[in-house]
C-alpha positions as CSV (number, residue, x, y, z in Angstrom):
1,M,23.7,-5.9,5.8
2,K,25.2,-3.8,3.2
3,K,24.1,-5.0,-0.1
4,N,24.0,-3.6,-4.0
5,F,21.1,-5.4,-5.2
6,P,20.4,-5.6,-9.0
7,L,17.1,-5.0,-10.3
8,Q,17.4,-6.3,-13.9
9,A,18.3,-9.9,-14.8
10,E,18.7,-11.3,-18.1
11,G,16.0,-13.7,-18.8
12,K,13.8,-12.6,-15.6
13,H,11.0,-10.2,-15.5
14,P,11.8,-7.1,-13.7
15,D,9.1,-7.5,-11.3
16,R,10.0,-11.0,-10.4
17,V,13.6,-9.6,-9.8
18,L,12.0,-7.0,-7.6
19,E,10.0,-9.3,-5.5
20,A,13.0,-11.5,-4.7
21,V,14.8,-8.5,-3.6
22,K,12.0,-7.3,-1.2
23,H,11.7,-11.1,-0.2
24,E,15.3,-11.1,0.9
25,I,15.1,-8.0,2.7
26,R,12.2,-9.1,4.7
27,K,13.7,-12.5,5.3
28,Y,16.8,-10.4,6.6
29,F,14.7,-8.6,9.1
30,K,13.0,-11.4,10.4
31,R,16.3,-13.3,11.0
32,E,17.6,-10.6,12.9
33,R,14.5,-10.1,15.1
34,N,14.3,-13.7,15.8
35,R,17.8,-13.6,17.4
36,D,18.1,-13.7,21.2
37,V,18.4,-10.2,22.8
38,P,21.3,-9.3,25.3
39,K,20.2,-8.7,28.8
40,G,18.9,-4.9,29.7
41,V,17.6,-5.0,25.9
42,D,14.2,-5.0,24.9
43,F,14.1,-5.4,21.0
44,W,16.2,-4.9,18.0
45,D,16.2,-1.7,16.5
46,F,17.7,-1.0,12.6
47,D,19.8,1.9,10.7
48,C,18.6,1.7,7.2
49,K,19.7,3.5,4.4
50,V,18.5,3.1,0.7
51,G,19.8,4.5,-2.5
52,L,21.2,3.9,-5.9
53,T,24.5,3.8,-4.4
54,A,26.1,3.7,-1.2
55,D,27.4,7.4,-1.7
56,S,23.8,8.3,-2.6
57,A,22.1,6.3,-0.1
58,E,19.3,8.2,2.4
59,V,18.3,7.4,5.9
60,V,14.9,5.5,5.6
61,R,12.7,4.2,8.8
62,V,12.4,0.5,8.8
63,S,9.0,0.9,7.8
64,A,9.8,2.7,4.7
65,V,12.7,0.5,3.3
66,I,10.6,-1.6,0.9
67,E,8.9,1.5,-0.3
68,A,12.1,3.0,-1.1
69,V,13.3,0.1,-3.1
70,D,10.0,0.4,-4.8
71,A,10.4,4.0,-5.6
72,A,14.1,3.3,-7.1
73,A,12.8,0.5,-9.2
74,K,10.2,2.7,-10.7
75,T,12.7,5.2,-11.6
76,G,14.1,2.6,-13.8
77,A,17.5,1.8,-12.0
78,T,19.2,-1.2,-12.8
79,S,20.2,-1.6,-9.2
80,V,19.8,-0.4,-5.9
81,Y,21.8,-0.4,-2.5
82,V,20.6,-1.2,0.8
83,E,22.0,-0.7,4.0
84,I,20.5,-2.3,7.2
85,L,22.5,-2.5,10.5
86,S,20.9,-4.0,13.7
87,K,21.4,-2.3,16.9
88,H,20.0,-2.7,20.4
89,G,16.5,-1.0,21.1
90,V,15.4,0.0,24.5
91,R,11.6,0.9,25.4
92,V,11.0,4.5,26.3
93,I,8.1,5.0,28.6
94,K,6.3,8.1,27.3
95,A,5.3,10.3,30.2
96,Q,1.7,11.1,30.5
97,N,0.8,14.6,30.0
98,P,-0.1,16.3,33.2
99,D,-3.5,18.0,31.8
100,D,-4.8,14.6,31.1
101,Q,-4.9,13.9,34.8
102,D,-7.0,16.6,35.8
103,H,-9.6,15.7,33.3
104,P,-10.9,12.0,34.1
105,V,-12.8,10.3,31.7
106,E,-16.7,10.4,32.5
107,D,-18.6,7.0,32.3
108,N,-22.1,7.9,31.2
109,G,-23.8,4.5,31.7
110,H,-23.0,3.2,28.1
């Protein structure tokens, strides 16, 4: 999704317009996550950008998209650009720290 959302609409309260924008973003994430993942892929990941325009959009984490839209709205902007591109995600198993294996957890009977 590459979309420029208006944050002000005539006859509508700006808070309701902002809530509608956030709802549409959350709905898009949910719809994309519910798609079937291809073989060899563990989950859907996303590349996200948010800014006042497509040229000034900055890369943000998935968890920070809504906060970035809120921040843009607080600056008094008339619109916000949101770009969310889905990609394949594969889980990476972190290796245990070798120091942790040397010191087993002690059970003191509690």
